[in-house]
N, C-alpha and C positions, 0 to 999 in steps of 0.2 A: 626159261626155267630158273627158279629161285632156290637157292640153298640156304637153309637156316641151321645154325649151329648154336646151341645153348651152352651156357656155362654158369657156374654158381650152384646154388642149392646145397643140400646136406642136412645135417641133424642139428637141431637147437632145442633149448629148453623153452617152455612156455614164457612169453614175454620178450623173447629174443627177436632178432632181426636177421634178415637175409636179403641179398640182392641178387636177382637173376639177370643174366645178359643174354642176348640173342643177336648173333652177328648174321648179317645177310649179304648174300652175293648173287649175281646174276641178273640184277635189274638196277636201274637207277633208284637208289634207296629213297630218295625224297618223294618218289612217285608212289611209294608203297604205303597202304594203310596196314597197321599191325595190331595184333591182338594176343592176349594171354588167355589160356584156357587151363583148367585143372581137372583132374579126375581122382576122387578119393576111392579107396579100396571098396569094391562092390557097388560103386555108384556110376552113373553116367558122367561123361565129360561135361563140365559146365564152364560157362563164360565167366571171365574174371574182369578183363579190362580191355579197352580199345583205344587207339590213338590214330587219328585221320592224317591225311597228308597236310592238312592245314593246322594241325595241332589240337583239333577238338578231341576231347577225352571223355570216356564213358567208363563207369565202373559198375559192377554188380553191387546190389544193395549190401550184400554180405561183407564187402571189403572196403566200402566207402570210409574214408578217414583212416584206414589202416594200411592200404597199399597205395603206391604212387607209381604210375607208368610214365616213362619218358622215352625220348627217342633223339639220338644224336646223329644227324644225317652226315656230318663229317667223318664219323666212325663207322657208319653203316650198322648201328647197333641200337637195339631196343633194350630197355631195362624195366625191371619190376622191383621196386623197393618195397619190402614187406616188413612191417613193424608190428610190435606187440603180438607176435604170432601165438596161436593157441592150438591145441591138438586137432580141432576141427579143420585146420589149414593143412593138415598132413595129406599128401598125395602127389601124384605126378603133374608137373607143370609143363605146359607146351606153349611155345610161341607159334604164331601162324599168320599167314598173309595170303593175298590173292593177286591176280593180275591187275595192273593199274586201272584198266577199264572198269573193273568192279569196285574200285575204291572211290567212285564218284559220290558226291554228297547225297544223302538220303538212302543209300543202299543198306540193307539190313546187316547187322553186325553181331548178333548175339548167339547164333547157332553154328555148331562146328562144321556142318556141311556147306556153309557159306564160304569156307576157306579151302584153298587148294594146296597150299604149301605149308608144311609143318616141321618144326624142329624135332629133335630126337627124343625130347622130354627129359626132365629132371626130377629126381626124387627129392621132396621136401618132407622131412619127418620132424614133428614137433612133439616133444615129451612133456608130460605134466609134472 
């Protein structure tokens, strides 16, 4: 069983930055692949970014060049650095992971049902 606890988030003005953190416990952290999703009001949850066990990174096209995902295995913590935020980035942000077996290379990564464990979610609000 994996527990994910998120921190960070909040309210910023357009152009500002935020960093989200996601602390994991319950599994050897280096064996976990991790992802960020977000859900805007009235919309479905969408993929934001992914980092594999070997450090391979993927981003949704909408956040490329704007967000940076990273993972500190020594601290068992996942990060999402979000820069140049705009109102369209407003929503709940979730970190997610799945059992190490499903973190093998080539496994699909972009849909929320592919993940088993979720953080509690963080509200990010960007005002214009």
